[in-house]
C-alpha positions in Angstrom: -16.9 -3.5 -0.2 -16.3 0.2 -0.3 -14.5 1.0 -3.7 -13.1 4.3 -2.4 -10.9 2.4 0.1 -10.0 -0.9 -1.7 -10.8 -3.2 -4.6 -9.4 -6.7 -4.7 -8.0 -7.7 -8.1 -7.8 -11.1 -9.8 -4.0 -10.9 -10.5 -1.8 -13.9 -10.0 1.6 -12.6 -11.2 5.2 -13.4 -10.5 6.4 -10.1 -9.1 10.2 -10.4 -9.2 12.8 -11.9 -11.7 14.3 -14.0 -8.9 13.5 -17.7 -9.0 12.5 -17.4 -5.3 8.9 -17.1 -4.4 7.9 -13.6 -3.1 8.4 -14.2 0.6 11.7 -16.0 0.0 12.8 -13.1 -2.2 12.1 -10.7 0.6 13.8 -12.7 3.3 16.9 -13.3 1.1 17.2 -9.7 0.1 20.2 -8.0 1.7 18.0 -5.0 2.3 15.8 -7.1 4.5 18.6 -7.9 6.8 19.7 -4.2 7.0 16.3 -2.7 7.3 15.6 -1.4 10.9 13.3 -3.8 12.6 12.8 -5.5 9.2 9.7 -3.4 8.7 10.2 -2.1 5.2 12.6 -1.4 2.4 12.6 -0.2 -1.2 13.0 -2.5 -4.3 14.5 -1.2 -7.6 12.4 -1.6 -10.8 15.2 -3.7 -12.3 14.1 -6.5 -9.9 10.6 -6.7 -11.3 9.5 -9.6 -13.5 8.7 -9.0 -17.2 5.2 -10.2 -16.5 4.5 -7.4 -14.0 6.2 -4.7 -16.1 4.0 -5.7 -19.0 0.9 -5.3 -16.8 1.8 -1.7 -16.1 2.9 -1.0 -19.7 -0.4 -2.5 -21.0 -2.3 0.1 -19.0 0.1 3.0 -19.8 1.3 3.2 -16.2 4.9 3.8 -14.9 6.1 2.4 -11.6 7.4 5.2 -9.5 8.2 3.4 -6.2 8.2 -0.1 -4.9 8.0 -0.7 -1.1 8.1 -3.9 0.9 6.2 -3.7 4.2 6.4 -6.4 6.9 4.1 -6.5 10.0 5.0 -8.8 12.9 2.3 -11.2 14.3 0.2 -9.5 16.9 1.3 -6.0 15.8 -0.6 -2.9 14.9 0.9 -0.2 12.7 0.5 3.5 13.2 -2.3 5.4 11.5 -0.9 7.4 8.6 -1.4 8.6 5.1 1.2 8.0 2.4 2.5 11.3 1.0 2.9 14.8 2.3 -0.8 15.6 2.2 -4.2 13.7 2.3 -5.9 13.1 -0.9 -7.0 10.4 -3.4 -3.9 8.3 -4.1 -4.3 4.6 -4.9 -1.5 2.0 -4.7 -1.4 -1.5 -6.1 -0.6 -3.9 -3.2 0.2 -7.6 -3.1 -0.3 -9.1 0.3 1.2 -12.4 1.4 0.3 -14.0 4.8 -1.6 -12.1 7.4 -4.8 -13.9 6.6 -6.3 -12.8 9.9 -5.1 -9.2 9.6 -7.2 -6.2 8.7 -6.5 -3.0 6.9 -8.4 -0.1 8.4 -9.2 3.3 7.0 -10.1 6.3 9.1 -11.7 9.7 8.6 -10.4 12.9 10.1 -12.4 13.7 13.3 -14.4 16.9 13.7 -12.3 17.7 16.7 -9.1 17.3 14.7 -10.4 19.5 11.9 -10.7 22.3 14.5 -7.0 22.2 15.3 -4.8 24.9 13.9 -2.5 22.3 12.2 -5.0 20.0 10.5 -2.6 18.0 8.3 -1.2 15.8 11.0 2.4 15.2 11.9 4.6 15.2 8.8 7.4 12.7 8.7 9.6 10.6 6.4 9.7 6.9 6.7 13.0 4.9 7.0 13.1 4.7 3.2 12.6 8.4 2.8 8.9 8.1 1.8 6.7 10.9 2.8 3.9 10.2 5.3 1.6 11.9 7.8 1.1 10.4 11.2 -2.2 10.6 13.2 -3.2 9.8 16.8 -6.3 7.7 17.3 -8.0 10.8 18.8 -7.5 12.5 15.4 -9.6 10.1 13.5 -12.9 8.2 13.4 -13.2 4.6 12.0 -14.4 4.5 8.4 -13.9 1.0 6.9 -12.0 -2.3 7.4 -11.1 -5.2 5.1 -9.0 -8.3 5.2 -6.9 -8.4 2.1 -5.0 -11.2 0.4 -3.2 -11.2 -2.9 -3.6 -8.1 -5.2 -5.8 -5.1 -4.5 -6.0 -1.4 -5.3 -5.9 0.4 -2.0 -6.5 4.0 -1.0 -3.3 5.4 0.4 -4.3 9.1 0.6 -6.7 8.5 3.5 -5.5 7.7 7.0 -5.0 3.9 7.3 -3.3 1.2 9.3 -2.8 -2.5 9.7 -3.9 -4.7 12.6 -2.2 -8.1 12.4 -2.9 -11.2 14.4 -1.2 -14.5 14.3 0.7 -14.6 11.0 3.6 -12.8 9.4 2.2 -10.2 6.9 4.2 -9.1 3.9 3.1 -6.5 1.4 4.7 -5.4 -1.8 3.3 -2.0 -2.7 3.5 -0.1 -6.0 3.1 3.6 -6.5 2.4 4.2 -10.2 1.5 7.2 -12.5 -0.2 7.5 -15.8 2.2 8.2 -18.6 -0.2 10.3 -20.6 -1.7 12.3 -17.8 1.7 12.6 -16.1 0.2 12.2 -12.7 -1.0 9.6 -10.3 -4.5 8.3 -10.9 -7.4 8.8 -8.6 -8.9 5.7 -7.0 -11.9 5.8 -9.4 -9.5 6.2 -12.4 -7.4 3.3 -11.2 -10.4 1.0 -10.8 -11.5 1.9 -14.4 -8.0 1.3 -15.7 -7.7 -2.1 -14.1 -11.4 -3.0 -14.4 -10.8 -6.3 -16.3 -9.2 -7.6 -13.1 -11.7 -6.3 -10.5 -13.1 -8.9 -8.1 -16.9 -8.6 -7.5 -17.5 -9.3 -3.8 
């Protein structure tokens, strides 16, 4: 395991107030039906379970954005970073299904660094979230991991999902420290949630 890219967590929490399980909640959500290609949509914090909110509150973190991502079987997502610049920005992800999928991280290639515009193609996702898109020629492979359940993941490095035979759902949380008034680094997030860290 490379802790700069991901750290599985031992967290078995109910994510939403709804009596439905997580996948049923996603499929029954009106935003799922209206989302283009059913790829992703945003969930309001009012939908979160008390148990999950207490987790963030316990560690002095504020939920800033909740995204639901879906990857079809036998699909591969584009390589991207979350946000308008590369950096060190962890997210807390809960993955359901996609047991034969991999999350891949990439490093910027030397050739790409020589380009005049070395920050990629800036865009906004369908839920108005900032991202930077990369071609495969822009990056070199760095690390890969199959994830299930909860994990801290590095969203500030180029990454993508390669899915195989199962539906893959991911509920992803952007959070910020209430005292520092900023997002934590990956190292800070690992320390903050160290009681849940899974040793490989």
